[in-house]
N, CA, C and O atoms as a Tinker XYZ file with bonds, in Angstrom:
   512  protein
     1  N    205.934000  292.191000  161.644000    73     2
     2  CA   206.092000  291.726000  163.009000    64     1     3
     3  C    206.975000  292.714000  163.768000    63     2     4     5
     4  O    207.991000  293.180000  163.252000    81     3
     5  N    206.577000  293.021000  164.983000    73     3     6
     6  CA   207.323000  293.951000  165.816000    64     5     7
     7  C    208.131000  293.198000  166.872000    63     6     8     9
     8  O    207.804000  292.077000  167.262000    81     7
     9  N    209.189000  293.856000  167.313000    73     7    10
    10  CA   209.934000  293.329000  168.455000    64     9    11
    11  C    209.065000  293.418000  169.697000    63    10    12    13
    12  O    208.183000  294.272000  169.795000    81    11
    13  N    209.321000  292.538000  170.632000    73    11    14
    14  CA   208.631000  292.605000  171.912000    64    13    15
    15  C    209.513000  293.416000  172.864000    63    14    16    17
    16  O    210.734000  293.261000  172.875000    81    15
    17  N    208.892000  294.269000  173.649000    73    15    18
    18  CA   209.626000  295.087000  174.615000    64    17    19
    19  C    208.750000  295.255000  175.850000    63    18    20    21
    20  O    207.792000  296.028000  175.848000    81    19
    21  N    209.091000  294.527000  176.892000    73    19    22
    22  CA   208.365000  294.605000  178.156000    64    21    23
    23  C    209.357000  295.110000  179.196000    63    22    24    25
    24  O    210.374000  294.472000  179.468000    81    23
    25  N    209.047000  296.252000  179.766000    73    23    26
    26  CA   209.937000  296.825000  180.774000    64    25    27
    27  C    209.865000  296.008000  182.065000    63    26    28    29
    28  O    208.793000  295.549000  182.460000    81    27
    29  N    210.994000  295.838000  182.703000    73    27    30
    30  CA   211.053000  295.103000  183.956000    64    29    31
    31  C    210.506000  295.913000  185.116000    63    30    32    33
    32  O    210.535000  297.144000  185.101000    81    31
    33  N    210.011000  295.210000  186.116000    73    31    34
    34  CA   209.556000  295.816000  187.366000    64    33    35
    35  C    210.206000  295.042000  188.514000    63    34    36    37
    36  O    211.040000  294.165000  188.293000    81    35
    37  N    209.819000  295.374000  189.716000    73    35    38
    38  CA   210.310000  294.647000  190.879000    64    37    39
    39  C    209.909000  293.171000  190.793000    63    38    40    41
    40  O    210.632000  292.301000  191.278000    81    39
    41  N    208.757000  292.892000  190.176000    73    39    42
    42  CA   208.194000  291.546000  190.154000    64    41    43
    43  C    208.325000  290.826000  188.813000    63    42    44    45
    44  O    208.089000  289.621000  188.729000    81    43
    45  N    208.694000  291.554000  187.781000    73    43    46
    46  CA   208.721000  290.952000  186.444000    64    45    47
    47  C    210.018000  291.302000  185.718000    63    46    48    49
    48  O    210.593000  292.369000  185.936000    81    47
    49  N    210.468000  290.402000  184.859000    73    47    50
    50  CA   211.716000  290.671000  184.138000    64    49    51
    51  C    211.510000  291.604000  182.950000    63    50    52    53
    52  O    210.407000  291.743000  182.422000    81    51
    53  N    212.589000  292.226000  182.558000    73    51    54
    54  CA   212.612000  292.937000  181.287000    64    53    55
    55  C    212.691000  291.862000  180.205000    63    54    56    57
    56  O    213.478000  290.922000  180.311000    81    55
    57  N    211.873000  292.007000  179.167000    73    55    58
    58  CA   211.891000  291.053000  178.058000    64    57    59
    59  C    211.977000  291.858000  176.772000    63    58    60    61
    60  O    211.111000  292.681000  176.473000    81    59
    61  N    213.038000  291.603000  176.021000    73    59    62
    62  CA   213.231000  292.341000  174.765000    64    61    63
    63  C    213.696000  291.375000  173.692000    63    62    64    65
    64  O    214.462000  290.445000  173.943000    81    63
    65  N    213.205000  291.629000  172.484000    73    63    66
    66  CA   213.631000  290.810000  171.352000    64    65    67
    67  C    214.293000  291.703000  170.314000    63    66    68    69
    68  O    214.119000  292.921000  170.293000    81    67
    69  N    215.049000  291.051000  169.467000    73    67    70
    70  CA   215.671000  291.717000  168.323000    64    69    71
    71  C    215.496000  290.773000  167.133000    63    70    72    73
    72  O    216.235000  289.800000  166.984000    81    71
    73  N    214.522000  291.074000  166.304000    73    71    74
    74  CA   214.201000  290.208000  165.174000    64    73    75
    75  C    215.404000  290.087000  164.240000    63    74    76    77
    76  O    215.683000  289.005000  163.724000    81    75
    77  N    216.115000  291.192000  164.023000    73    75    78
    78  CA   217.263000  291.169000  163.109000    64    77    79
    79  C    218.357000  290.223000  163.595000    63    78    80    81
    80  O    218.981000  289.526000  162.795000    81    79
    81  N    218.587000  290.201000  164.895000    73    79    82
    82  CA   219.601000  289.323000  165.477000    64    81    83
    83  C    219.064000  287.912000  165.727000    63    82    84    85
    84  O    219.841000  286.978000  165.923000    81    83
    85  N    217.743000  287.757000  165.720000    73    83    86
    86  CA   217.148000  286.461000  166.042000    64    85    87
    87  C    217.338000  286.125000  167.505000    63    86    88    89
    88  O    217.813000  285.042000  167.846000    81    87
    89  N    216.958000  287.075000  168.386000    73    87    90
    90  CA   217.223000  286.903000  169.811000    64    89    91
    91  C    216.053000  287.434000  170.648000    63    90    92    93
    92  O    215.397000  288.412000  170.287000    81    91
    93  N    215.816000  286.761000  171.770000    73    91    94
    94  CA   214.924000  287.284000  172.800000    64    93    95
    95  C    215.652000  287.111000  174.131000    63    94    96    97
    96  O    216.285000  286.085000  174.381000    81    95
    97  N    215.549000  288.143000  174.985000    73    95    98
    98  CA   216.309000  288.174000  176.231000    64    97    99
    99  C    215.386000  288.459000  177.411000    63    98   100   101
   100  O    214.509000  289.320000  177.340000    81    99
   101  N    215.601000  287.726000  178.489000    73    99   102
   102  CA   214.883000  287.899000  179.743000    64   101   103
   103  C    215.907000  288.327000  180.787000    63   102   104   105
   104  O    216.945000  287.686000  180.946000    81   103
   105  N    215.607000  289.424000  181.503000    73   103   106
   106  CA   216.565000  289.904000  182.485000    64   105   107
   107  C    215.852000  290.367000  183.757000    63   106   108   109
   108  O    214.947000  291.200000  183.705000    81   107
   109  N    216.270000  289.818000  184.897000    73   107   110
   110  CA   215.728000  290.269000  186.175000    64   109   111
   111  C    215.179000  289.124000  186.992000    63   110   112   113
   112  O    215.658000  287.993000  186.908000    81   111
   113  N    214.159000  289.433000  187.788000    73   111   114
   114  CA   213.489000  288.416000  188.593000    64   113   115
   115  C    212.062000  288.271000  188.082000    63   114   116   117
   116  O    211.535000  289.151000  187.402000    81   115
   117  N    211.447000  287.140000  188.424000    73   115   118
   118  CA   210.107000  286.898000  187.903000    64   117   119
   119  C    209.227000  286.234000  188.948000    63   118   120   121
   120  O    209.364000  285.046000  189.242000    81   119
   121  N    208.326000  287.024000  189.498000    73   119   122
   122  CA   207.279000  286.484000  190.355000    64   121   123
   123  C    206.021000  287.359000  190.220000    63   122   124   125
   124  O    205.551000  287.971000  191.179000    81   123
   125  N    205.495000  287.388000  188.970000    73   123   126
   126  CA   204.303000  288.205000  188.720000    64   125   127
   127  C    203.068000  287.604000  189.391000    63   126   128   129
   128  O    203.018000  286.411000  189.690000    81   127
   129  N    202.093000  288.449000  189.613000    73   127   130
   130  CA   200.840000  288.002000  190.226000    64   129   131
   131  C    200.172000  286.928000  189.366000    63   130   132   133
   132  O    199.715000  285.911000  189.888000    81   131
   133  N    200.113000  287.146000  188.063000    73   131   134
   134  CA   199.529000  286.165000  187.155000    64   133   135
   135  C    200.556000  285.858000  186.060000    63   134   136   137
   136  O    200.613000  286.532000  185.031000    81   135
   137  N    201.364000  284.825000  186.311000    73   135   138
   138  CA   202.469000  284.515000  185.412000    64   137   139
   139  C    201.980000  284.134000  184.015000    63   138   140   141
   140  O    202.574000  284.556000  183.022000    81   139
   141  N    200.915000  283.349000  183.923000    73   139   142
   142  CA   200.418000  282.947000  182.599000    64   141   143
   143  C    200.029000  284.159000  181.765000    63   142   144   145
   144  O    200.358000  284.242000  180.582000    81   143
   145  N    199.339000  285.080000  182.383000    73   143   146
   146  CA   198.926000  286.295000  181.680000    64   145   147
   147  C    200.145000  287.125000  181.268000    63   146   148   149
   148  O    200.194000  287.666000  180.163000    81   147
   149  N    201.120000  287.217000  182.161000    73   147   150
   150  CA   202.318000  287.998000  181.874000    64   149   151
   151  C    203.105000  287.410000  180.700000    63   150   152   153
   152  O    203.573000  288.153000  179.837000    81   151
   153  N    203.254000  286.082000  180.662000    73   151   154
   154  CA   204.085000  285.449000  179.638000    64   153   155
   155  C    203.361000  285.128000  178.331000    63   154   156   157
   156  O    204.012000  284.756000  177.355000    81   155
   157  N    202.042000  285.261000  178.282000    73   155   158
   158  CA   201.301000  284.953000  177.055000    64   157   159
   159  C    201.810000  285.739000  175.840000    63   158   160   161
   160  O    201.948000  285.151000  174.768000    81   159
   161  N    202.091000  287.032000  175.960000    73   159   162
   162  CA   202.621000  287.754000  174.793000    64   161   163
   163  C    203.959000  287.186000  174.296000    63   162   164   165
   164  O    204.272000  287.285000  173.110000    81   163
   165  N    204.737000  286.599000  175.194000    73   163   166
   166  CA   206.012000  285.992000  174.798000    64   165   167
   167  C    205.748000  284.734000  173.977000    63   166   168   169
   168  O    206.360000  284.531000  172.928000    81   167
   169  N    204.832000  283.889000  174.460000    73   167   170
   170  CA   204.475000  282.682000  173.699000    64   169   171
   171  C    203.996000  283.078000  172.305000    63   170   172   173
   172  O    204.409000  282.496000  171.302000    81   171
   173  N    203.114000  284.080000  172.260000    73   171   174
   174  CA   202.553000  284.532000  170.978000    64   173   175
   175  C    203.655000  285.049000  170.058000    63   174   176   177
   176  O    203.655000  284.764000  168.860000    81   175
   177  N    204.597000  285.814000  170.623000    73   175   178
   178  CA   205.681000  286.375000  169.825000    64   177   179
   179  C    206.533000  285.257000  169.222000    63   178   180   181
   180  O    206.862000  285.296000  168.037000    81   179
   181  N    206.891000  284.258000  170.040000    73   179   182
   182  CA   207.729000  283.154000  169.555000    64   181   183
   183  C    207.009000  282.389000  168.451000    63   182   184   185
   184  O    207.606000  282.071000  167.422000    81   183
   185  N    205.730000  282.094000  168.661000    73   183   186
   186  CA   204.959000  281.399000  167.622000    64   185   187
   187  C    204.964000  282.190000  166.320000    63   186   188   189
   188  O    205.183000  281.631000  165.245000    81   187
   189  N    204.721000  283.487000  166.422000    73   187   190
   190  CA   204.664000  284.346000  165.233000    64   189   191
   191  C    206.038000  284.450000  164.569000    63   190   192   193
   192  O    206.139000  284.484000  163.342000    81   191
   193  N    207.083000  284.499000  165.377000    73   191   194
   194  CA   208.450000  284.583000  164.859000    64   193   195
   195  C    208.721000  283.427000  163.900000    63   194   196   197
   196  O    209.248000  283.631000  162.807000    81   195
   197  N    208.360000  282.218000  164.314000    73   195   198
   198  CA   208.625000  281.056000  163.468000    64   197   199
   199  C    207.646000  280.948000  162.309000    63   198   200   201
   200  O    207.987000  280.381000  161.270000    81   199
   201  N    206.450000  281.472000  162.462000    73   199   202
   202  CA   205.495000  281.492000  161.345000    64   201   203
   203  C    205.969000  282.452000  160.253000    63   202   204   205
   204  O    205.850000  282.154000  159.065000    81   203
   205  N    206.502000  283.591000  160.657000    73   203   206
   206  CA   206.925000  284.626000  159.707000    64   205   207
   207  C    208.115000  284.186000  158.869000    63   206   208   209
   208  O    208.131000  284.365000  157.652000    81   207
   209  N    209.110000  283.609000  159.531000    73   207   210
   210  CA   210.321000  283.206000  158.821000    64   209   211
   211  C    210.807000  281.906000  159.434000    63   210   212   213
   212  O    211.663000  281.901000  160.318000    81   211
   213  N    210.259000  280.821000  158.961000    73   211   214
   214  CA   210.526000  279.511000  159.529000    64   213   215
   215  C    211.969000  279.067000  159.504000    63   214   216   217
   216  O    212.337000  278.167000  160.259000    81   215
   217  N    212.805000  279.660000  158.667000    73   215   218
   218  CA   214.191000  279.227000  158.573000    64   217   219
   219  C    215.140000  280.026000  159.459000    63   218   220   221
   220  O    216.315000  279.684000  159.584000    81   219
   221  N    214.634000  281.079000  160.067000    73   219   222
   222  CA   215.499000  281.926000  160.871000    64   221   223
   223  C    215.767000  281.282000  162.242000    63   222   224   225
   224  O    214.862000  280.724000  162.863000    81   223
   225  N    217.000000  281.368000  162.692000    73   223   226
   226  CA   217.377000  280.829000  164.000000    64   225   227
   227  C    216.894000  281.758000  165.105000    63   226   228   229
   228  O    216.660000  282.945000  164.877000    81   227
   229  N    216.748000  281.204000  166.306000    73   227   230
   230  CA   216.376000  282.008000  167.470000    64   229   231
   231  C    217.274000  281.634000  168.631000    63   230   232   233
   232  O    217.449000  280.457000  168.947000    81   231
   233  N    217.842000  282.655000  169.264000    73   231   234
   234  CA   218.624000  282.478000  170.486000    64   233   235
   235  C    217.829000  283.095000  171.627000    63   234   236   237
   236  O    217.378000  284.237000  171.540000    81   235
   237  N    217.663000  282.329000  172.693000    73   235   238
   238  CA   216.931000  282.786000  173.875000    64   237   239
   239  C    217.944000  282.907000  175.011000    63   238   240   241
   240  O    218.590000  281.929000  175.386000    81   239
   241  N    218.073000  284.113000  175.550000    73   239   242
   242  CA   219.013000  284.369000  176.636000    64   241   243
   243  C    218.261000  284.694000  177.913000    63   242   244   245
   244  O    217.500000  285.659000  177.974000    81   243
   245  N    218.483000  283.879000  178.926000    73   243   246
   246  CA   217.905000  284.108000  180.252000    64   245   247
   247  C    218.984000  284.660000  181.170000    63   246   248   249
   248  O    220.052000  284.067000  181.318000    81   247
   249  N    218.693000  285.803000  181.785000    73   247   250
   250  CA   219.506000  286.382000  182.851000    64   249   251
   251  C    218.556000  286.563000  184.039000    63   250   252   253
   252  O    218.233000  287.690000  184.413000    81   251
   253  N    218.121000  285.476000  184.615000    73   251   254
   254  CA   217.106000  285.503000  185.676000    64   253   255
   255  C    217.772000  285.105000  186.985000    63   254   256   257
   256  O    218.361000  284.028000  187.083000    81   255
   257  N    217.680000  285.962000  187.982000    73   255   258
   258  CA   218.326000  285.635000  189.252000    64   257   259
   259  C    217.349000  285.100000  190.286000    63   258   260   261
   260  O    217.778000  284.542000  191.296000    81   259
   261  N    216.048000  285.253000  190.065000    73   259   262
   262  CA   215.060000  284.641000  190.948000    64   261   263
   263  C    213.757000  284.461000  190.178000    63   262   264   265
   264  O    213.350000  285.344000  189.422000    81   263
   265  N    213.099000  283.310000  190.373000    73   263   266
   266  CA   211.763000  283.108000  189.824000    64   265   267
   267  C    210.992000  282.151000  190.716000    63   266   268   269
   268  O    211.567000  281.294000  191.387000    81   267
   269  N    209.672000  282.319000  190.707000    73   267   270
   270  CA   208.818000  281.492000  191.560000    64   269   271
   271  C    208.287000  280.279000  190.787000    63   270   272   273
   272  O    208.600000  280.094000  189.611000    81   271
   273  N    207.487000  279.469000  191.460000    73   271   274
   274  CA   206.972000  278.232000  190.869000    64   273   275
   275  C    206.095000  278.490000  189.657000    63   274   276   277
   276  O    206.197000  277.770000  188.665000    81   275
   277  N    205.235000  279.503000  189.713000    73   275   278
   278  CA   204.363000  279.762000  188.562000    64   277   279
   279  C    205.186000  280.222000  187.354000    63   278   280   281
   280  O    204.840000  279.902000  186.217000    81   279
   281  N    206.258000  280.960000  187.585000    73   279   282
   282  CA   207.148000  281.338000  186.487000    64   281   283
   283  C    207.854000  280.105000  185.933000    63   282   284   285
   284  O    208.040000  279.985000  184.722000    81   283
   285  N    208.244000  279.200000  186.805000    73   283   286
   286  CA   208.896000  277.971000  186.360000    64   285   287
   287  C    207.999000  277.226000  185.376000    63   286   288   289
   288  O    208.474000  276.719000  184.360000    81   287
   289  N    206.715000  277.160000  185.676000    73   287   290
   290  CA   205.762000  276.504000  184.770000    64   289   291
   291  C    205.687000  277.257000  183.438000    63   290   292   293
   292  O    205.599000  276.637000  182.378000    81   291
   293  N    205.721000  278.568000  183.492000    73   291   294
   294  CA   205.692000  279.373000  182.258000    64   293   295
   295  C    206.961000  279.177000  181.444000    63   294   296   297
   296  O    206.901000  279.092000  180.217000    81   295
   297  N    208.114000  279.105000  182.114000    73   295   298
   298  CA   209.356000  278.834000  181.398000    64   297   299
   299  C    209.286000  277.460000  180.729000    63   298   300   301
   300  O    209.751000  277.289000  179.601000    81   299
   301  N    208.708000  276.489000  181.424000    73   299   302
   302  CA   208.551000  275.155000  180.827000    64   301   303
   303  C    207.643000  275.221000  179.603000    63   302   304   305
   304  O    207.920000  274.575000  178.592000    81   303
   305  N    206.563000  275.994000  179.685000    73   303   306
   306  CA   205.677000  276.164000  178.522000    64   305   307
   307  C    206.449000  276.754000  177.349000    63   306   308   309
   308  O    206.317000  276.291000  176.216000    81   307
   309  N    207.249000  277.769000  177.622000    73   307   310
   310  CA   208.051000  278.392000  176.575000    64   309   311
   311  C    209.053000  277.394000  175.990000    63   310   312   313
   312  O    209.226000  277.318000  174.773000    81   311
   313  N    209.704000  276.639000  176.859000    73   311   314
   314  CA   210.675000  275.659000  176.381000    64   313   315
   315  C    210.000000  274.574000  175.548000    63   314   316   317
   316  O    210.597000  274.068000  174.598000    81   315
   317  N    208.782000  274.216000  175.886000    73   315   318
   318  CA   208.048000  273.236000  175.083000    64   317   319
   319  C    207.728000  273.797000  173.693000    63   318   320   321
   320  O    207.809000  273.075000  172.699000    81   319
   321  N    207.369000  275.074000  173.624000    73   319   322
   322  CA   207.142000  275.717000  172.328000    64   321   323
   323  C    208.431000  275.685000  171.511000    63   322   324   325
   324  O    208.417000  275.378000  170.319000    81   323
   325  N    209.539000  276.004000  172.164000    73   323   326
   326  CA   210.831000  275.980000  171.480000    64   325   327
   327  C    211.192000  274.564000  171.045000    63   326   328   329
   328  O    211.683000  274.361000  169.934000    81   327
   329  N    210.951000  273.591000  171.912000    73   327   330
   330  CA   211.254000  272.198000  171.585000    64   329   331
   331  C    210.433000  271.729000  170.380000    63   330   332   333
   332  O    210.963000  271.058000  169.494000    81   331
   333  N    209.151000  272.075000  170.343000    73   331   334
   334  CA   208.303000  271.695000  169.213000    64   333   335
   335  C    208.825000  272.285000  167.911000    63   334   336   337
   336  O    208.810000  271.620000  166.875000    81   335
   337  N    209.283000  273.524000  167.960000    73   335   338
   338  CA   209.852000  274.141000  166.756000    64   337   339
   339  C    211.199000  273.517000  166.396000    63   338   340   341
   340  O    211.524000  273.374000  165.218000    81   339
   341  N    211.968000  273.151000  167.396000    73   339   342
   342  CA   213.244000  272.468000  167.164000    64   341   343
   343  C    213.008000  271.140000  166.442000    63   342   344   345
   344  O    213.748000  270.782000  165.526000    81   343
   345  N    211.983000  270.424000  166.858000    73   343   346
   346  CA   211.653000  269.139000  166.226000    64   345   347
   347  C    211.220000  269.329000  164.774000    63   346   348   349
   348  O    211.313000  268.398000  163.974000    81   347
   349  N    210.752000  270.519000  164.433000    73   347   350
   350  CA   210.366000  270.831000  163.051000    64   349   351
   351  C    211.562000  271.310000  162.228000    63   350   352   353
   352  O    211.411000  271.694000  161.069000    81   351
   353  N    212.745000  271.286000  162.833000    73   351   354
   354  CA   213.952000  271.664000  162.112000    64   353   355
   355  C    214.427000  273.086000  162.332000    63   354   356   357
   356  O    215.389000  273.519000  161.698000    81   355
   357  N    213.767000  273.827000  163.226000    73   355   358
   358  CA   214.197000  275.204000  163.493000    64   357   359
   359  C    215.471000  275.188000  164.336000    63   358   360   361
   360  O    215.643000  274.327000  165.200000    81   359
   361  N    216.358000  276.145000  164.077000    73   359   362
   362  CA   217.595000  276.247000  164.853000    64   361   363
   363  C    217.332000  277.139000  166.067000    63   362   364   365
   364  O    217.055000  278.331000  165.942000    81   363
   365  N    217.429000  276.524000  167.233000    73   363   366
   366  CA   217.141000  277.224000  168.481000    64   365   367
   367  C    218.264000  276.958000  169.471000    63   366   368   369
   368  O    218.691000  275.818000  169.655000    81   367
   369  N    218.735000  278.023000  170.102000    73   367   370
   370  CA   219.728000  277.906000  171.172000    64   369   371
   371  C    219.195000  278.650000  172.381000    63   370   372   373
   372  O    218.684000  279.764000  172.267000    81   371
   373  N    219.318000  278.023000  173.539000    73   371   374
   374  CA   218.889000  278.652000  174.783000    64   373   375
   375  C    220.110000  278.770000  175.688000    63   374   376   377
   376  O    220.825000  277.795000  175.923000    81   375
   377  N    220.335000  279.977000  176.190000    73   375   378
   378  CA   221.453000  280.242000  177.099000    64   377   379
   379  C    220.907000  280.653000  178.461000    63   378   380   381
   380  O    220.155000  281.620000  178.577000    81   379
   381  N    221.295000  279.911000  179.478000    73   379   382
   382  CA   220.913000  280.239000  180.856000    64   381   383
   383  C    222.151000  280.847000  181.518000    63   382   384   385
   384  O    223.095000  280.134000  181.858000    81   383
   385  N    222.139000  282.163000  181.697000    73   383   386
   386  CA   223.251000  282.871000  182.318000    64   385   387
   387  C    222.994000  282.921000  183.821000    63   386   388   389
   388  O    221.889000  283.244000  184.258000    81   387
   389  N    224.010000  282.604000  184.599000    73   387   390
   390  CA   223.859000  282.618000  186.052000    64   389   391
   391  C    225.115000  283.218000  186.683000    63   390   392   393
   392  O    226.218000  283.093000  186.151000    81   391
   393  N    224.922000  283.862000  187.816000    73   391   394
   394  CA   226.070000  284.424000  188.530000    64   393   395
   395  C    226.938000  283.279000  189.045000    63   394   396   397
   396  O    226.434000  282.296000  189.589000    81   395
   397  N    228.239000  283.422000  188.866000    73   395   398
   398  CA   229.175000  282.358000  189.246000    64   397   399
   399  C    229.007000  281.903000  190.688000    63   398   400   401
   400  O    229.223000  280.733000  191.005000    81   399
   401  N    228.627000  282.816000  191.546000    73   399   402
   402  CA   228.509000  282.495000  192.966000    64   401   403
   403  C    227.083000  282.098000  193.374000    63   402   404   405
   404  O    226.781000  282.036000  194.566000    81   403
   405  N    226.213000  281.832000  192.410000    73   403   406
   406  CA   224.814000  281.519000  192.705000    64   405   407
   407  C    224.490000  280.083000  192.279000    63   406   408   409
   408  O    224.030000  279.840000  191.163000    81   407
   409  N    224.739000  279.141000  193.191000    73   407   410
   410  CA   224.481000  277.725000  192.915000    64   409   411
   411  C    223.002000  277.454000  192.662000    63   410   412   413
   412  O    222.662000  276.584000  191.860000    81   411
   413  N    222.118000  278.192000  193.341000    73   411   414
   414  CA   220.674000  277.989000  193.151000    64   413   415
   415  C    220.257000  278.287000  191.717000    63   414   416   417
   416  O    219.446000  277.565000  191.138000    81   415
   417  N    220.812000  279.352000  191.148000    73   415   418
   418  CA   220.478000  279.716000  189.773000    64   417   419
   419  C    220.998000  278.658000  188.797000    63   418   420   421
   420  O    220.318000  278.318000  187.830000    81   419
   421  N    222.189000  278.145000  189.047000    73   419   422
   422  CA   222.733000  277.076000  188.216000    64   421   423
   423  C    221.841000  275.843000  188.300000    63   422   424   425
   424  O    221.495000  275.256000  187.275000    81   423
   425  N    221.464000  275.447000  189.522000    73   423   426
   426  CA   220.581000  274.290000  189.711000    64   425   427
   427  C    219.242000  274.490000  189.013000    63   426   428   429
   428  O    218.712000  273.561000  188.403000    81   427
   429  N    218.697000  275.694000  189.100000    73   427   430
   430  CA   217.415000  275.993000  188.451000    64   429   431
   431  C    217.519000  275.818000  186.947000    63   430   432   433
   432  O    216.630000  275.240000  186.322000    81   431
   433  N    218.603000  276.316000  186.365000    73   431   434
   434  CA   218.810000  276.162000  184.934000    64   433   435
   435  C    218.936000  274.702000  184.543000    63   434   436   437
   436  O    218.349000  274.270000  183.550000    81   435
   437  N    219.697000  273.941000  185.313000    73   435   438
   438  CA   219.861000  272.511000  185.021000    64   437   439
   439  C    218.520000  271.784000  185.065000    63   438   440   441
   440  O    218.232000  270.951000  184.206000    81   439
   441  N    217.708000  272.101000  186.063000    73   439   442
   442  CA   216.406000  271.430000  186.206000    64   441   443
   443  C    215.455000  271.795000  185.070000    63   442   444   445
   444  O    214.711000  270.941000  184.587000    81   443
   445  N    215.474000  273.049000  184.642000    73   443   446
   446  CA   214.588000  273.475000  183.562000    64   445   447
   447  C    214.853000  272.702000  182.270000    63   446   448   449
   448  O    213.920000  272.344000  181.550000    81   447
   449  N    216.124000  272.449000  181.984000    73   447   450
   450  CA   216.483000  271.857000  180.707000    64   449   451
   451  C    216.623000  270.341000  180.748000    63   450   452   453
   452  O    216.936000  269.710000  179.739000    81   451
   453  N    216.390000  269.766000  181.917000    73   451   454
   454  CA   216.612000  268.341000  182.116000    64   453   455
   455  C    215.882000  267.453000  181.099000    63   454   456   457
   456  O    216.456000  266.491000  180.589000    81   455
   457  N    214.637000  267.774000  180.810000    73   455   458
   458  CA   213.837000  266.903000  179.958000    64   457   459
   459  C    213.438000  267.548000  178.632000    63   458   460   461
   460  O    212.531000  267.068000  177.953000    81   459
   461  N    214.102000  268.612000  178.275000    73   459   462
   462  CA   213.762000  269.332000  177.049000    64   461   463
   463  C    214.835000  269.066000  175.991000    63   462   464   465
   464  O    216.032000  269.120000  176.272000    81   463
   465  N    214.383000  268.780000  174.777000    73   463   466
   466  CA   215.291000  268.502000  173.670000    64   465   467
   467  C    215.514000  269.773000  172.856000    63   466   468   469
   468  O    214.956000  269.942000  171.771000    81   467
   469  N    216.341000  270.662000  173.401000    73   467   470
   470  CA   216.714000  271.913000  172.754000    64   469   471
   471  C    218.181000  272.159000  173.109000    63   470   472   473
   472  O    218.610000  271.851000  174.221000    81   471
   473  N    218.941000  272.705000  172.181000    73   471   474
   474  CA   220.332000  273.041000  172.481000    64   473   475
   475  C    220.358000  274.142000  173.537000    63   474   476   477
   476  O    219.726000  275.186000  173.376000    81   475
   477  N    221.094000  273.898000  174.613000    73   475   478
   478  CA   221.179000  274.912000  175.657000    64   477   479
   479  C    222.587000  274.943000  176.235000    63   478   480   481
   480  O    223.352000  273.982000  176.151000    81   479
   481  N    222.891000  276.103000  176.829000    73   479   482
   482  CA   224.179000  276.276000  177.492000    64   481   483
   483  C    223.914000  276.904000  178.852000    63   482   484   485
   484  O    223.052000  277.771000  178.996000    81   483
   485  N    224.665000  276.454000  179.840000    73   483   486
   486  CA   224.678000  277.082000  181.153000    64   485   487
   487  C    225.940000  277.930000  181.192000    63   486   488   489
   488  O    227.053000  277.408000  181.126000    81   487
   489  N    225.757000  279.238000  181.301000    73   487   490
   490  CA   226.881000  280.159000  181.140000    64   489   491
   491  C    227.107000  280.969000  182.424000    63   490   492   493
   492  O    226.262000  281.779000  182.804000    81   491
   493  N    228.255000  280.746000  183.092000    73   491   494
   494  CA   228.551000  281.550000  184.282000    64   493   495
   495  C    228.951000  282.965000  183.868000    63   494   496   497
   496  O    229.690000  283.162000  182.904000    81   495
   497  N    228.454000  283.929000  184.609000    73   495   498
   498  CA   228.826000  285.324000  184.399000    64   497   499
   499  C    229.254000  285.910000  185.743000    63   498   500   501
   500  O    228.980000  285.336000  186.797000    81   499
   501  N    229.908000  287.027000  185.694000    73   499   502
   502  CA   230.402000  287.647000  186.917000    64   501   503
   503  C    229.263000  288.021000  187.866000    63   502   504   505
   504  O    229.325000  287.728000  189.060000    81   503
   505  N    228.232000  288.662000  187.339000    73   503   506
   506  CA   227.109000  289.118000  188.182000    64   505   507
   507  C    225.900000  289.399000  187.298000    63   506   508   509
   508  O    226.020000  289.951000  186.204000    81   507
   509  N    224.738000  289.005000  187.799000    73   507   510
   510  CA   223.483000  289.343000  187.104000    64   509   511
   511  C    222.796000  290.413000  187.914000    63   510   512
   512  O    221.716000  290.872000  187.541000    81   511
């Protein structure tokens, strides 16, 4: 299994994983033309990650300062995949990093995790 490495653009976030650390990170803004198509490799990677080594923990770090509605749906799809694996006993932590002065980003993180049964943290940072 290979790490995922998607370079960020003006419209899409940088997405990188580190299998050794058990981490995947999203950084930037997200409003791709076709969000489902853009995020499909991420869903596939997460599924494969847990198939390969079911006992390994996964930490998901979001550093997203803007995303649109279609991305929100994709994030929910990803969180549902994580929740399903969590229910199977996998150790999963999700961290939503937001700029201290960005109430919208904090609210977005709170709304995303409202109905999902996964360990998550809302983490203020100086600047994203």
